[in-house]
N, C-alpha and C positions, 0 to 999 in steps of 0.2 A: 714057603715057596711061591715066589710070584706068577699070579691066575687075570686072568682077560678075561672076562664078561661082554659082549655086546651085541648089540639089539639094536634091530631094525625096526621104524616104525611108522606105515603112512596117516598121517595126520587129512583128514576132511577140511583146510581153514587154509590158510595167507599165508605162506611163508613168512612173508613181512608182520604180521601178527604174532604167528607161532613166534618167531627169532626176538619180539619186541618183551613179550613175555618169558621169555628166557635168559634175552640177555640186560634185565634191566635187577637183574641178581635179588631182589626182593619178591614177596609177594607169593613165592614156591609156595606157603598152604595154599594158596586160589591155584589151586593144580595139582599138587603132589598128595593125594588123603593121605600117606603117613605123616605127614608134617603138617601140624595143628597151630604152631607160629612162626613167625622169621622175622627179625631181624637184624642190623649191625650194630657193633660194638667196636668201636675204632675201626680196624679192616678186617677186621671179623666175622665170618656172617654166622649167628645161630641159630639153629633151624628146633625145633619145637616138636617132639614126640611125642607120643604118653610112657615113652617108659624111658626118656632123660631127654636131653643135648648133645647137639651136632654140633659140633665146634667146628665151620669149615676158612677156607682160606680160597678168594677165587686171584687164580693163576692165571688166564685169561678173559679177554670178551675180547674179538675179533671180529670185528662189526662185520669189513670186508669179505668174509672168508665166512661168516657164522661158526665160528666157532669159539663155545665157552668150555673154559676147563676151572676143575676144585677139587682140591685137599679135603677132604678129612680129616682132621685131625686128631680129631672124637668124640665116636659114636656106641648109641648102646646099643644097637640091631643087631648085629649079628657078630661072630667072631673072624673078625678079619683087621689088619691093620695095615697103613702105610697105603693108605686109596687114596684115586685118584679116579675122579669122573671127567669123561668131556662128552660134551654133546655140538653136535654137526647137523646146523640145519639144513636141509638147499630143498628146491624148489621143483614142482614137479607134475605139471600140465595144468597147474591150479590150486594143485594138492604139496600137502608138506612130507618129506623125508625126512627123519629126525635121524639118528645114527647116534646109538648112544650108550658109552662103553665105560666098563671099569677096567679099572687093574687094580692090584690090593695081594696083601701077598697072605697066605691062609697056613698054618703052623698045621693043622688036622689037616690031612689029605680027606681023611673018609668022610668031610663037614662039607666038600666043594659041592655035590649033589643039591643038595639044602639050603647050599647059598645061594647057588645058582638058580633056583624053582622063587628062590626069594627075590632075588634082586630082577628075574624076569617079569616077575607077577607087579612086586615095586614104580618097575617102569614101565610097564604094559598100561596101567592105573596112572600115571604121568602123563601120559600121551592120550591119553581120552581125555582127562581132564587140562590139556593142553589145548585138542583140538573143541572142549566145552568153550575156555575162557577164549580163546579165540576167535568163536565166532559169535562170539555176542556186541 
C-alpha cells in the first residue's frame, strides 16, 4: 500500500547554502550519517551504508523552486519499495525550512510505525548535518 511520510525541519543556516549542499547531489555522506560514501555511476547515484548500497535516480533538481527529487531503486535499510523522496528548501528569516517527504509502497502494514520512526530519525539527523555543513 502507498504511504507518505512528511517531515519539516528548521535549519539555522542560510537557505542558499543548504540548497547548494542538497542540489549538488553528491557528498550526501557529509551530512546524512547513515551514508558512508556517495558517488555517481553513469546516471545513477550510489549511496553506501553499513548494510549495503542504495541505488538512486535523480528525478528533479529545480533550482528556481529549490526542489530536489530522487527515487531509490534499491536499498538494504527498510522493508519498502517504489521509493521517491522529495526535498523542498524555503528561506524563513535567515533560517531554512526543509520539507522532506518520502513516498513508498509498504507490503506489511504492521511495519509502518517502525518505518516512520526510522525515516523521521534519519531525516532529523540529515537536517542537523545540513545545518552543520551549511555553516562551515
